[in-house]
C-alpha positions in Angstrom: 66.8 104.0 -16.7 65.2 100.4 -17.2 62.3 99.8 -19.9 60.4 98.5 -17.8 60.1 98.9 -13.9 61.1 96.6 -11.5 58.8 95.1 -9.2 58.5 94.4 -5.2 55.3 92.5 -3.4 55.9 93.0 0.4 53.5 90.1 1.1 53.3 89.5 5.0 50.6 86.6 6.4 47.8 87.5 8.4 47.8 91.2 8.4 44.4 93.1 9.2 43.8 96.3 7.4 42.9 98.4 10.5 46.3 98.2 12.0 47.5 101.1 10.3 48.7 104.0 11.6 47.6 106.4 8.4 44.0 104.5 8.9 43.6 106.6 11.9 44.2 103.5 14.6 46.0 105.4 17.7 48.2 102.4 18.9 49.4 101.5 15.4 53.2 102.0 14.7 53.7 102.2 11.2 55.6 105.3 10.3 57.1 104.5 7.2 54.0 103.4 5.6 52.0 106.6 6.9 54.8 108.4 5.4 55.4 106.9 2.1 51.4 107.1 1.8 51.4 110.5 2.7 53.7 111.7 -0.1 54.3 109.1 -2.8 51.6 106.0 -2.4 48.0 105.3 -2.3 46.1 103.0 0.6 42.8 101.5 0.0 41.1 101.1 3.1 38.6 99.1 1.7 40.9 96.3 0.2 39.7 92.7 0.1 41.2 89.3 -0.4 39.0 86.7 -2.3 39.9 83.7 0.4 40.4 83.8 3.9 43.1 81.5 4.6 46.8 81.2 2.9 47.1 79.3 0.1 43.4 80.0 -1.3 44.4 83.5 -1.2 47.6 83.3 -2.9 46.3 81.3 -5.7 43.7 84.0 -6.2 45.5 86.8 -6.1 48.5 85.2 -8.2 46.0 84.3 -11.6 43.6 87.2 -11.1 41.1 84.1 -10.8 38.9 83.6 -7.9 39.0 80.6 -5.8 36.1 78.9 -7.3 37.4 78.9 -10.7 39.8 76.0 -10.2 38.3 74.9 -6.8 41.0 76.5 -4.8 39.7 76.4 -1.4 42.1 74.2 0.8 45.9 74.5 2.0 46.6 71.6 0.0 45.6 72.6 -3.4 48.2 75.2 -5.2 48.7 76.2 -8.4 49.4 74.2 -11.4 50.7 75.3 -15.0 50.2 71.8 -16.3 46.3 72.4 -15.7 46.6 75.7 -17.2 46.5 77.5 -14.0 48.8 80.5 -15.3 50.4 83.4 -12.8 51.9 86.2 -12.9 55.3 84.5 -12.3 55.1 82.6 -16.2 54.2 86.1 -17.5 57.4 88.0 -15.8 59.4 84.8 -16.9 58.2 85.2 -20.6 58.8 89.1 -20.2 62.2 88.8 -19.2 62.5 89.5 -15.4 64.5 88.1 -13.1 62.6 86.2 -10.3 63.9 87.1 -6.7 61.9 84.7 -4.0 62.6 85.1 -0.3 59.7 83.5 2.2 57.3 81.2 2.4 55.5 78.7 -0.7 51.7 78.5 -0.1 51.4 79.0 -3.8 53.0 76.0 -5.7 53.4 72.5 -5.6 55.5 71.3 -2.6 56.3 68.0 -4.0 57.8 69.6 -7.7 59.9 72.5 -5.6 59.0 75.8 -6.7 62.4 77.1 -7.5 61.7 76.2 -11.0 59.5 79.6 -10.6 62.2 81.6 -9.7 65.8 82.8 -10.9 66.8 83.5 -7.2 65.1 81.0 -4.5 66.9 82.5 -1.6 68.7 80.3 0.7 70.9 82.1 3.2 74.8 80.7 3.5 77.0 80.8 6.3 78.9 83.8 4.5 75.7 85.9 4.8 75.1 84.9 8.9 78.9 86.1 8.9 78.4 89.5 6.8 75.3 90.1 8.8 77.1 89.2 12.2 74.4 86.9 13.5 72.9 83.9 14.1 69.7 82.3 12.8 67.0 81.9 15.8 63.8 79.4 15.9 61.2 81.1 14.2 57.6 82.1 15.8 56.3 78.3 15.3 59.6 76.8 16.6 61.0 75.5 19.5 59.7 74.2 23.2 55.7 75.1 23.6 56.1 75.8 27.5 54.7 78.9 26.3 51.3 77.6 26.0 51.2 76.1 29.5 48.9 73.3 30.4 46.8 71.9 28.1 43.9 72.6 30.3 44.5 76.1 30.6 43.1 79.1 29.1 46.4 79.6 27.2 47.1 76.4 25.4 45.1 77.4 22.3 45.7 81.3 22.9 48.8 81.8 20.6 50.1 84.2 22.9 53.6 83.8 22.9 54.7 87.1 24.0 58.5 89.2 24.0 61.1 87.4 22.0 64.7 87.3 23.7 67.0 88.9 21.4 69.9 89.0 23.5 72.5 91.4 22.6 71.9 90.9 19.0 70.4 93.6 16.7 67.1 91.5 16.0 65.6 88.7 16.6 66.9 86.9 13.3 63.9 84.5 12.1 63.3 83.6 8.9 60.9 86.8 8.0 64.7 88.8 9.2 66.9 86.2 6.9 64.7 86.7 4.0 64.8 90.8 4.8 68.1 91.0 4.6 68.4 89.0 1.7 66.3 90.8 -0.2 68.0 94.1 1.0 71.3 91.9 0.0 70.0 91.7 -3.6 69.2 94.8 -3.9 72.5 96.5 -3.4 74.6 93.9 -5.3 71.9 94.2 -8.4 73.9 95.3 -11.5 71.8 94.0 -14.5 69.5 95.9 -17.1 67.6 92.9 -16.8 64.3 94.3 -14.4 63.5 92.1 -11.3 60.3 91.2 -9.4 61.2 90.6 -5.7 58.8 88.8 -3.6 58.9 88.5 -0.1 56.1 85.7 1.0 57.2 86.6 5.0 54.9 85.1 8.2 54.7 87.8 10.2 52.1 88.7 12.0 50.5 85.1 11.7 50.2 83.6 15.2 52.0 82.7 17.6 52.0 86.3 19.0 55.2 87.2 19.4 57.9 89.9 18.7 61.1 91.2 20.1 62.0 95.0 21.5 61.7 97.5 20.9 58.6 96.3 18.7 57.3 94.6 21.9 57.3 97.6 24.0 56.5 100.2 21.1 52.6 100.1 21.5 50.9 102.0 23.6 48.3 99.6 25.1 46.0 101.9 26.3 45.3 103.0 22.9 44.4 100.0 21.2 40.8 100.1 19.9 38.0 97.8 21.4 37.4 94.7 20.2 34.2 93.7 18.8 32.3 91.1 20.9 30.5 88.0 19.8 26.5 88.2 20.1 24.9 86.5 22.8 25.2 82.4 22.0 26.8 83.4 18.9 22.8 84.1 17.2 22.9 85.0 13.7 26.6 83.6 13.3 27.9 80.6 11.8 28.3 77.6 14.4 31.6 77.1 13.4 32.8 80.2 15.3 31.1 79.0 18.3 32.6 75.5 18.1 35.8 77.2 18.0 35.4 79.5 20.4 34.5 76.6 22.9 37.8 75.1 21.7 39.7 77.9 22.4 38.7 78.2 25.7 39.2 82.0 26.1 36.1 83.0 27.3 37.1 84.3 30.6 40.2 86.2 29.8 40.6 89.8 31.2 40.6 92.9 28.8 44.0 93.3 29.9 45.0 90.1 28.6 43.1 90.8 25.5 45.2 94.2 25.2 48.5 92.6 25.8 47.7 89.8 23.0 46.6 92.6 20.8 49.6 95.0 21.7 51.9 92.1 20.7 50.4 91.2 17.6 50.4 95.3 16.9 54.1 95.1 17.7 54.6 92.4 14.8 53.1 94.8 12.5 55.5 97.8 13.3 58.2 95.0 12.5 57.3 94.9 9.5 56.8 98.4 8.9 60.5 98.9 9.7 61.5 96.3 7.3 59.4 98.2 4.6 61.8 101.0 5.6 65.1 99.2 5.6 64.1 98.1 2.0 63.3 101.3 0.5 66.0 102.8 1.7 68.3 99.8 -0.1 66.5 100.8 -3.6 67.2 104.7 -2.9 71.1 104.4 -2.0 71.2 102.0 -5.2 69.4 104.8 -7.6 66.2 101.9 -8.4 63.6 103.7 -5.7 62.0 106.1 -8.7 61.9 103.1 -11.2 60.5 100.8 -8.9 56.8 99.8 -8.3 56.0 98.5 -4.5 53.0 96.5 -3.7 52.3 96.2 0.1 48.9 93.6 1.1 48.2 90.6 2.8 46.9 87.5 2.0 44.2 88.2 4.6 43.5 89.3 8.5 43.7 87.9 11.8 40.6 87.8 14.7 43.3 89.2 17.4 40.6 88.9 20.1 37.7 90.3 17.9 34.5 87.9 18.7 36.9 86.4 21.5 39.0 84.6 18.9 42.2 84.4 17.6 43.8 83.1 14.3 41.2 83.3 11.4 38.8 80.6 9.6 38.3 79.3 6.2 34.7 80.2 5.5 33.8 83.1 7.5 34.3 86.7 6.2 34.2 89.5 8.9 36.1 92.0 8.3 38.8 91.2 10.5 39.8 88.5 8.0 39.0 89.8 4.8 39.7 93.5 4.6 43.5 93.7 4.5 46.1 96.4 3.7 46.6 97.4 0.4 49.6 100.0 -0.5 50.8 100.8 -4.1 53.8 102.9 -5.0 54.6 103.2 -8.7 57.5 104.4 -10.5 58.0 108.3 -10.5 57.0 108.8 -14.0 53.5 107.3 -13.5 50.8 109.6 -12.5 49.9 109.0 -8.8 47.5 111.2 -6.3 49.2 110.0 -3.2 47.0 109.2 0.0 44.5 107.1 1.2 41.3 106.0 -0.9 38.6 105.6 1.5 35.8 104.8 -0.1 36.8 102.9 -3.1 36.7 99.2 -3.0 38.9 97.2 -4.8 40.3 93.3 -4.8 43.3 91.3 -4.2 42.7 89.9 -7.7 43.4 93.6 -8.9 46.8 93.2 -8.1 47.8 90.9 -11.4 46.1 93.3 -13.7 47.3 96.2 -12.4 51.1 94.8 -13.2 50.2 93.9 -16.4 48.7 97.5 -17.2 51.8 98.8 -15.8 54.0 96.5 -17.9 51.7 96.9 -21.4 51.3 93.4 -21.8 48.4 90.8 -22.6 49.1 88.0 -19.9 47.8 85.5 -22.7 44.5 84.6 -20.5 41.6 85.5 -19.2 41.2 86.8 -15.5 38.9 89.1 -13.3 41.2 91.5 -11.9 41.0 95.0 -12.6 43.9 97.8 -13.2 44.3 100.2 -10.5 46.3 102.4 -12.3 43.1 105.1 -13.5 42.3 105.0 -9.8 45.9 105.6 -8.6 46.0 108.8 -11.1 42.5 109.7 -9.9 40.9 109.7 -13.2 38.4 108.1 -11.7 37.1 107.6 -7.7 34.9 104.4 -8.0 36.4 101.3 -8.9 33.5 98.1 -7.8 30.3 98.3 -6.7 31.0 95.2 -4.2 33.5 92.9 -3.5 33.3 89.1 -3.0 35.2 86.5 -0.5 34.3 82.5 -0.8 35.6 79.7 1.3 34.5 76.1 3.0 33.3 73.2 1.8 30.6 70.6 0.8 29.4 68.0 3.0 31.3 64.8 1.7 34.3 66.9 0.0 37.0 65.0 1.5 39.7 66.3 -0.1 38.9 69.6 1.2 38.6 68.4 4.9 42.6 69.1 4.8 43.3 65.5 6.5 46.9 66.1 5.3 47.1 68.5 8.4 47.5 65.2 10.8 49.6 67.2 13.4 47.0 69.8 13.3 44.5 67.2 14.1 46.0 66.1 17.4 44.4 68.2 20.3 48.1 69.0 21.1 48.1 70.9 17.5 48.4 74.9 17.4 45.2 74.8 15.3 43.4 72.4 16.4 40.5 74.1 17.7 39.4 75.2 13.7 41.1 72.6 11.8 39.5 69.6 14.0 36.1 70.9 13.2 36.9 71.2 9.2 37.5 67.1 9.3 34.0 66.5 9.8 30.6 67.0 8.6 29.1 67.2 11.9 27.6 70.7 13.7 29.8 73.0 14.0 29.3 73.3 10.1 32.4 74.1 7.7 30.0 75.2 5.5 30.4 76.4 1.6 29.8 80.3 1.6 30.0 83.4 -0.2 30.4 87.0 0.8 29.3 89.9 -1.3 30.3 93.1 0.1 29.1 96.4 -1.0 30.1 100.1 0.8 27.2 99.9 3.2 25.9 96.1 3.3 27.8 92.6 3.9 25.3 89.4 2.4 27.2 86.1 2.8 25.2 83.0 1.5 25.7 79.9 3.4 25.2 76.1 2.7 23.2 74.0 5.5 23.0 77.3 7.8 21.3 80.4 8.1 22.7 83.3 5.1 23.7 86.5 6.9 23.4 90.0 6.4 24.8 93.0 8.5 24.1 96.7 8.0 27.5 98.0 8.0 26.2 101.6 8.7 24.7 100.7 12.2 26.7 97.7 13.1 30.5 97.8 11.5 31.5 94.8 14.1 28.7 92.7 12.4 27.1 91.3 15.7 23.9 92.1 14.5 22.6 89.3 11.7 19.2 91.0 10.1 18.9 88.7 7.2 15.4 88.1 8.7 14.5 91.3 9.2 11.5 92.3 7.1 13.1 96.0 7.1 15.9 94.5 5.0 14.4 92.1 2.6 15.0 94.3 -0.6 18.5 94.7 0.1 19.0 91.0 1.0 17.1 90.2 -2.6 19.4 92.9 -4.2 22.6 91.0 -2.9 21.6 87.8 -4.0 21.3 88.8 -7.3 24.6 90.8 -7.2 26.3 87.4 -5.5 24.4 85.4 -8.4 25.8 88.2 -11.1 28.9 87.5 -9.8 29.3 83.9 -10.0 27.6 84.3 -13.8 30.6 85.8 -14.9 33.7 84.3 -13.2 32.4 81.0 -12.8 34.8 79.5 -15.6 37.0 80.9 -18.0 37.6 78.9 -21.8 41.1 78.7 -23.0 42.4 80.9 -25.6 44.0 77.9 -27.4 41.4 76.4 -29.4 41.5 72.8 -31.1 40.7 71.1 -34.0 37.4 69.5 -34.5 38.4 66.7 -37.3 41.5 65.0 -37.7 44.1 66.4 -40.2 46.1 64.3 -42.4 43.9 61.5 -42.9 43.7 60.0 -46.3 40.0 59.9 -48.1 38.5 56.0 -48.1 
């Protein structure tokens, strides 16, 4: 048996937490994850990301630091080790792990390349495609975009692409399938005593919403839960949401069309579940299953029709965006009480703290995650009293406008309805904001606009902002104080390496 466990992080992009069968969603098709949670793993129903777009979220959960510590609030500010922004990758390298990476980046500076952070940065070869008997296809974003229809139509910004044609092939071999097959091959061929960290940052279920059979038809459209609708004239909501809604032109969609879009998204999640099953089967076949820790969580969620919107935003924190799947299977020797943890509030920053606790190592720098091992073992029932998420920007903060997204700033771009509004200081405002969420309430402090407060017991869809209701004045005060304390506790980290105050070696005058 290996002295230290193998580690796998299965990291989908934009999977919202409620699309899981074991959470009681009758339309979700996730049998492999459901079985894993029933027998061996823990699934946290109330797990939250710390930013609702890709790069800031990943920079947060890979360091255990909140986005505000180093200013990670945009898609174009990555982790820089030379600036003291160390992550799980450097720690595992120092601990002697073989790091295998297959998938997207959104973590380290692209201009430097990120191969230096992995022993194996998977790139498929002609031999791989020949062995699989498959030809690589364009990804969800690739190829012609005639599926969008006319630019003035009501599908152009919907991200609805629909059923992918895989022909006679077993799967529609896009980048995700390529990396999953590469990971399976790595497991099957691995013969080293060196423990490995296998990182699979996949693209699905990120829109455009599209998937092949059998996943496309696997979803019972009639069983899909109802959407949360936007309040009349977006009352109480940040103006950015109304601005995006007006640009996406989906106001007149029928419920039948929304169900179809949501069903395709559910099918994308079903495909991910099947890929998890293949990966775990490979571990079992190789005899590595019992000594491997498996983590699954997404970087953030997706609107998928809630509030009449698709995609996501950078500075709003509705549960469909901030609440994510988080499943943990530990090595066999570790105590675990499997099942769903329905009440425990956890954050993605807790991931790295859990890994360090599992390995019994000090990473050498301070962070704010808390190990989940006591919670997984059932030794404690409460982990956090509140969870936090943050994003957006100040007015005039040009470097956070994502002006690098030149193609997205073009009205023909897929992301234009959102990104175009982030690039200006006029209303609708791309305000800087921070969320404090407890079991019962969600409070968001927002620059330049009205704060938000939702009573999640009576309004789980977050459609009635009660920030100005006198009946909630004391709750608002308490949550403001809790948010302030969080900022005070986490606003910075002092490096552990100290410096000398005087010049050593200078001769006396």
